[in-house]
C-alpha positions in Angstrom: -32.2 -30.1 1.5 -33.1 -27.1 -0.7 -36.3 -24.7 0.3 -37.9 -25.5 -3.1 -37.5 -29.3 -2.2 -39.2 -28.9 1.2 -42.0 -26.7 -0.2 -42.6 -29.5 -2.9 -43.0 -31.9 0.1 -45.3 -29.6 1.9 -47.7 -29.4 -1.1 -47.5 -33.1 -1.4 -48.7 -33.9 2.2 -51.9 -32.1 1.6 -52.7 -34.5 -1.6 -55.8 -36.9 -0.7 -54.2 -40.3 -0.7 -53.9 -43.3 1.5 -51.2 -43.1 4.2 -49.5 -46.2 2.8 -49.6 -44.8 -0.6 -48.1 -41.3 0.6 -45.3 -43.1 2.6 -44.4 -45.1 -0.6 -44.3 -41.9 -3.1 -42.6 -39.8 -0.3 -39.7 -42.6 -0.1 -39.5 -42.5 -3.8 -39.3 -38.7 -4.4 -37.1 -38.1 -1.3 -34.7 -40.7 -2.9 -34.8 -38.8 -6.4 -34.1 -35.3 -4.7 -31.3 -37.0 -2.6 -29.6 -38.3 -5.5 -29.8 -35.0 -7.4 -28.4 -33.3 -4.5 -25.7 -35.8 -3.8 -24.7 -35.5 -7.7 -24.5 -31.9 -7.4 -22.1 -32.1 -4.4 -20.1 -35.1 -6.0 -19.5 -32.6 -9.0 -18.1 -30.0 -6.7 -15.9 -32.7 -5.1 -14.5 -33.8 -8.6 -13.7 -30.1 -9.8 -11.9 -29.4 -6.3 -10.1 -32.7 -7.0 -9.2 -31.8 -10.5 -6.8 -29.2 -9.4 -4.6 -31.9 -7.6 -4.0 -33.6 -10.7 -0.8 -33.1 -13.0 -1.8 -30.8 -15.8 -1.8 -33.7 -18.6 -4.5 -35.4 -16.4 -6.8 -32.3 -16.2 -10.0 -32.2 -18.1 -9.5 -30.3 -21.3 -12.1 -27.6 -20.3 -10.0 -27.1 -17.2 -6.7 -27.0 -19.1 -8.1 -24.3 -21.4 -9.5 -22.5 -18.6 -6.2 -22.4 -17.0 -4.4 -21.5 -19.9 -6.8 -18.6 -20.6 -6.4 -17.0 -17.3 -2.6 -16.7 -18.0 -3.4 -15.3 -21.3 -6.0 -12.9 -20.1 -3.5 -11.7 -17.3 -0.8 -11.4 -20.2 -2.9 -9.4 -22.7 -4.0 -7.0 -19.7 -0.1 -6.4 -18.9 0.6 -5.9 -22.5 -2.1 -3.3 -22.9 -0.8 -1.8 -19.4 2.7 -1.4 -21.0 4.1 -4.0 -18.9 5.9 -6.1 -21.7 8.4 -7.9 -19.5 5.6 -9.1 -17.0 3.4 -9.9 -20.0 5.9 -12.0 -21.7 5.8 -15.1 -19.4 2.1 -15.4 -19.2 1.7 -15.1 -23.0 4.1 -18.1 -23.3 1.4 -20.6 -22.1 0.0 -21.0 -25.8 3.1 -21.6 -27.4 6.1 -22.9 -25.1 7.1 -26.5 -24.7 7.2 -26.0 -21.2 3.6 -25.6 -21.1 2.7 -28.1 -23.9 0.5 -30.5 -21.8 -1.9 -27.5 -21.4 -2.4 -27.6 -25.1 -3.1 -31.2 -25.6 -6.1 -31.5 -28.1 -6.6 -27.7 -28.2 -4.7 -27.3 -31.8 -7.2 -29.9 -33.2 -10.0 -27.7 -32.0 -8.9 -24.5 -33.4 -6.1 -23.0 -31.1 -4.4 -20.5 -33.4 -0.7 -21.1 -32.2 0.6 -18.9 -34.6 -1.5 -15.8 -33.4 0.0 -16.2 -30.0 3.6 -16.6 -31.5 3.1 -13.3 -33.4 2.2 -11.7 -29.9 5.2 -13.0 -28.1 7.2 -11.8 -31.1 5.6 -8.5 -30.8 6.7 -8.3 -27.1 10.2 -9.2 -28.0 10.4 -6.3 -30.4 8.7 -3.9 -27.6 5.9 -3.3 -30.2 3.2 -1.1 -28.3 -0.3 -2.8 -27.7 -2.0 0.1 -29.4 -0.3 -0.9 -32.7 -1.2 -4.8 -32.4 -4.9 -4.3 -30.9 -6.4 -6.4 -33.5 -4.1 -9.0 -33.0 -4.6 -9.0 -29.3 -8.1 -9.1 -29.8 -7.9 -12.1 -32.2 -5.7 -13.9 -29.5 -8.6 -13.2 -26.7 -11.2 -14.2 -29.3 -9.7 -17.6 -30.3 -9.7 -18.6 -26.8 -13.2 -17.6 -26.3 -14.3 -19.8 -29.6 -12.5 -22.7 -27.9 -14.2 -22.5 -24.8 -17.4 -22.5 -26.7 -16.1 -25.6 -28.8 -14.9 -27.5 -25.4 -18.0 -26.6 -23.7 -17.6 -28.4 -20.2 -19.8 -27.4 -17.1 -19.2 -23.9 -16.0 -20.1 -24.3 -12.6 -17.1 -27.1 -12.5 -14.9 -25.0 -14.2 -15.6 -22.0 -11.9 -14.9 -24.3 -8.8 -11.6 -25.7 -10.3 -10.3 -22.0 -10.8 -11.4 -20.5 -7.4 -9.5 -23.2 -5.8 -6.5 -22.6 -8.0 -7.0 -18.9 -7.2 -6.6 -19.6 -3.5 -3.5 -21.8 -4.0 -1.7 -19.2 -6.0 -2.9 -16.1 -3.7 -1.8 -18.4 -0.5 1.6 -18.5 -2.2 1.6 -15.1 -3.4 0.8 -13.0 -0.2 2.3 -12.9 3.0 0.5 -12.5 6.5 1.5 -9.2 6.6 -0.6 -8.5 3.3 2.6 -7.9 1.0 3.1 -9.4 -2.3 6.0 -12.1 -2.1 5.3 -13.6 -5.7 3.8 -11.2 -8.1 3.5 -13.8 -11.0 1.2 -15.9 -8.7 -0.8 -12.7 -7.6 -1.2 -12.0 -11.4 -2.3 -15.6 -12.1 -5.1 -15.5 -9.6 -6.2 -12.1 -11.2 -6.4 -13.9 -14.5 -8.5 -16.9 -13.1 -10.9 -14.8 -11.5 -11.4 -13.1 -14.8 -12.0 -16.4 -16.7 -14.5 -17.5 -13.8 -16.6 -14.3 -14.3 -16.8 -15.4 -18.0 -18.4 -18.6 -16.9 -20.6 -17.3 -14.5 -23.2 -16.3 -17.0 -23.3 -19.8 -18.4 -24.2 -21.9 -15.1 -27.6 -23.1 -14.5 -28.4 -22.0 -10.9 -31.1 -20.2 -9.4 -28.8 -17.5 -7.6 -26.8 -16.7 -10.8 -26.9 -12.9 -10.1 -25.7 -13.3 -6.7 -22.6 -15.6 -8.2 -22.0 -12.9 -10.7 -22.0 -10.3 -8.1 -19.7 -12.1 -5.5 -17.1 -13.0 -8.3 -17.1 -9.3 -9.4 -16.4 -8.1 -5.7 -13.7 -10.9 -5.4 -12.0 -9.4 -8.4 -12.1 -6.1 -7.2 -10.0 -7.2 -4.1 -7.2 -6.8 -6.8 -7.1 -2.8 -6.3 -4.7 -2.3 -8.9 -5.5 -5.0 -11.3 -2.7 -7.5 -11.8 0.0 -4.7 -11.1 1.8 -4.7 -7.9 0.1 -3.1 -4.8 0.7 -2.1 -1.3 -1.6 -3.8 1.5 -3.4 -5.9 -0.7 -6.2 -8.1 0.8 -5.2 -10.9 3.3 -5.6 -14.7 2.1 -8.0 -15.0 5.1 -10.3 -12.5 3.2 -9.8 -14.0 -0.2 -10.8 -17.3 1.1 -13.9 -16.2 2.9 -15.1 -14.7 -0.4 -14.4 -18.0 -2.3 -16.0 -20.1 0.4 -19.3 -17.8 0.2 -19.1 -18.2 -3.9 -18.5 -22.1 -3.7 -21.5 -22.3 -1.2 -23.7 -20.5 -4.0 -22.7 -23.1 -6.5 -23.2 -26.0 -4.1 -26.5 -25.1 -3.3 -27.9 -25.5 -6.8 
């Protein structure tokens, strides 16, 4: 039980009521707090369960967060001049392969034509500096969609971090070498999206949440680019576990 809950019960015990009345009220209040805390835990469990579902069965806010993670890393790679690597990440809003991610999003305002223009610019090797406004419009479109879709940011963060761990476990070997660069980059993008949601959560320790997400992101020393001797899966898991405990303690 949280400290604030225990302090409440401590104050309650000093109230001038009959013993029987105190016991009855105590049971009612204890049940209330237990239900609230159980509800918070169940939301975390549901968010963890979401990542195991087929893409089409995911909540729309999680599909959007997943797509946004890919787009964020794609835009970053484009700006870094890594056009070939950027291309596959930026296909998520437009390709048939990823159409399940987009179900319901076009009705809410997904500007598919903007991402088609970005992909065409990639094919023509247009420098990011020449289409900076277009790249900003793509990012802004996804931010606008996130506001419309809404969803509970704490659950979205849990979903993203669980996905990060899955991706990172595939991407990095026990010797801390990158085996799958695409998955390594995906994880970077998902954390960036999780950080954007951290300011929207309604937990007491929001500052700690934001700080620990930043620290986790900084483990990608070279951003989404290739790096030597990256953080071990064990370290990333430990960081993620600490963040999930903050969310779970709300």
